[in-house]
N, C-alpha and C positions, 0 to 999 in steps of 0.2 A: 705140716700142720695137721692136727687131728680134726675131723669133722665134728660138728655138734653132737651127732649121734654117738660117735666113738667116745667123746668126752663124758656124755651122760652114762653110757654103758660102763665106762671105767669107774665112775663114781658109784654106780649101782653095785658093781662087783666088789668095790672096796668098802661099801657101806658108809660113804661120806656125803656130807652136805655140799651142794654146789651153790654158788652165788650167780644169779642170772639177771640180765637186763632183758625184760620181756615186753613185747609190744602186742597189746590186745587187738581183737578184731576192730575195735573202735579207735585204734591207733593211740591208745593211752600207754605210755611207757612207765614201767615200774621196776624197782630193784627188789629182788626176792631171794630168800634162801629156800632151797628145795632139796629134800631128801628123796632121791628117785626110788620108786618101787618097781616099775616095769617100763619097758619101751616096746612099741609095736608100730606096724605100718597098716594103714587102712585106707582104701580108696586112693592110693598113691601118695598119701601124706603120712609123715612120721609123728608119733606122739610119745609123751612121757607122762606117766601117772606118778605123782609124788606128793609128799607132805610139804605144804607151803608155809613157811614161817610168818609171812606177811599176813595171811588170812587165818593162820592157825587151823588149817583144815587140808584135807586131801583135795588136790586139783589136777586137772588134765591140761597139759601144755603142748601146743603144736611146736615141733622143733624148728620149723622155719621162721617162727616168730621170736625165737631166742636170738637177741642181737649180740650179746656178750655172755661168756660163761667162764667161770674159774672155780677152783677148789683148792 
């Protein structure tokens, strides 16, 4: 099974939208479509910057808060 990071990186390389279930810092769970733009690690955490279809804006997502992912 691929890790969340590998799935996001594959979507980034293919230029495709991913569907995620995301849990915010306040523990609010949402379903979102995200078009990944980049992935990086900072202070031991992994992040994805991407265009979020729910908010219609660019957003940063912590990969450990992505509960489900598909594309």
